C-alpha positions as CSV (number, residue, x, y, z in Angstrom):
1,M,65.7,128.9,172.8
2,V,66.1,129.3,168.5
3,G,65.5,133.0,169.6
4,R,67.9,133.1,172.0
5,I,70.5,131.5,170.2
6,A,70.2,133.3,167.6
7,T,70.3,136.6,169.3
8,G,73.5,134.6,170.7
9,E,72.2,134.7,174.0
10,L,73.1,131.4,174.5
11,E,75.6,129.1,172.8
12,D,74.7,126.5,170.4
13,T,76.9,123.6,171.9
14,P,76.3,120.1,171.3
15,E,76.3,118.3,174.4
16,D,78.7,115.4,174.7
17,D,77.7,112.0,174.4
18,G,80.6,110.2,175.6
19,K,80.8,108.1,173.1
20,D,83.6,108.2,170.4
21,P,83.3,109.7,167.4
22,A,85.6,107.5,164.9
23,A,83.2,104.8,166.6
24,K,80.2,106.6,165.5
25,A,81.2,107.3,162.5
26,M,82.2,103.5,162.0
27,G,78.9,102.1,163.2
28,K,77.4,104.7,160.4
29,K,79.3,103.5,157.7
30,G,78.5,99.6,158.9
31,G,74.5,100.7,159.0
32,A,74.9,101.2,155.4
33,A,76.4,98.9,154.2
34,R,74.8,96.2,156.0
35,A,71.9,97.6,154.1
36,A,73.4,97.6,150.9
37,S,73.8,94.0,150.9
38,M,70.3,92.7,151.8
39,T,67.7,92.6,149.5
40,P,64.6,94.8,149.9
41,E,62.5,92.2,151.1
42,R,64.9,91.2,154.1
43,R,65.0,95.0,154.8
44,A,61.1,94.8,155.4
45,E,61.0,91.9,157.2
46,I,63.4,93.5,159.8
47,A,61.5,97.0,159.8
48,K,58.5,95.1,160.4
49,K,59.6,93.4,163.0
50,A,61.3,96.1,164.8
51,A,57.9,98.4,164.4
52,A,56.2,95.3,166.1
53,K,58.3,95.2,169.2
54,R,58.5,99.3,169.2
55,W,54.8,99.5,169.1
56,G,54.2,96.2,171.1
57,K,52.9,94.2,169.0
58,D,54.0,90.6,167.8
């Protein structure tokens, strides 16, 4: 598929995910601000909890 896009056979246009671009931009800013305001220990705690949930370990 990459070759077909490179030769111009296919268009490389991103699909519309139905989300408001402005809302997506604000979400990115909010996530960065939240991470910056937390201590490294709190970020690690959240990351460990998310990994445990993701991989089914409690």
